[in-house]
N, C-alpha and C positions, 0 to 999 in steps of 0.2 A: 504496496498499500506505501502512499503518497504520502509523504509530510504532509500535513494540513496548511502549510506556507505556501505553500503548490500550488496546491488544489482551488479550483474556484468552485464558492459553495451559492451565492446569492446569486438570484436570482438579476438583478439590477446589474451584476460586472457580465454575465454574458451577456445584458442586451446591449449591452456598453458595445464592448469585442462585436457584436455583430450591428450599432448603425453606423458603427467607423468602414462596413463598406470591404476591408480587407480579406479574401477569400480567393483560394484557386480550389483545384480538386483534380482527382483520379476515376476512374472506375467506380474504386472502392469505397472510397473518403472526397470528406470536401471539410477540408482545414482554413479558417475564419485566424484570422491574426490584429492583433490589436493593436496598442502603440510601446514606437521604442523603448527601449527601460533608456531616461534619461543617469540614471545608477547602477551600469552593469555585475555589481554585487548582490544583488538580489536576484532572489530564484524568477522566471519565466511563470505564471498559472496559471494552468490549463485548467481544461472542464473537457468530458467526452460523454457527445450526447446519440442516443441509439433511441428512435420516434413508434407510437407501435405502427408504423406503415411498413415496417418493416417484421417487427412479428411480432404477431399478440405476444406472443410467451413470454412469461420477466424473464425466463430460466435460458430462454436464445436471446430477447437483449441485452441480459446481462453476460452471456457468453462474452462475446463483442464486446463489448466493455473493460471485463476484463480483459479481454489482451492485446485491445490495445493499451491500456493503462501497462500490461506490462513489456511492447513492446517499446514505451514512450520510459521506464522506470529503465529498464536495458541501455537504451540509448544514453541519459545520463549517468548513468552508474559508466558507461564506455568515454566519457567527457567531455559531450554535444552543448552544449552553450547556448542557449538562443536571444535574439540582438530585443524580443518583442517580450509586454508585461504579461500580457492574454492570451492565449492559443486555447483553442477551440476545436476539434474532432469531431467530425458529425458523418454517423455509418449510414454507407446508403446501399440499394438492397440488393449488393452481389460482396456487398461483407459479413451475408449470413449462411453463405456456404464458402467463404477462408478460410485458409488454416494460415497458422500464426507467424509463414514466413510472406505469404501474402502481403498479408494486416503492417510487416514489414516493411516491407520493397515499395509498400502503398501508402505508409508514411516515412519514409524516408523521402522515399520521393516529391509527396509534399509538402514538405522541408525545405528543397531546396529549389524548385518550382517559387514561393516564394520567399527563399533568400534569392533571387534573381528580378522575381520583380517589384518589390519592397523595395 
């Protein structure tokens, strides 16, 4: 589990990140990025969203979120750092049938695109 300081929890934080309207996507994920950090030492706060449109079963939605969290946690553990204050990863329909490696590639792809674009 991610430390509390690295998680988005409040709905206003999600809304603020969505309202910035900076996003990149691929077939499995949509990644919304927030404002750039003014102090580079602060951790990036991240949120993971899987809507009921993806699956009506909570167990399926939770499985996708657990995989996304684990990929993100391993990226941080391996030394990755991000220049944004907030990130939101929104799952798409194809992520329901994706395994860990596919989600890892998709998340890395989204973050590379965001780094080039913003």
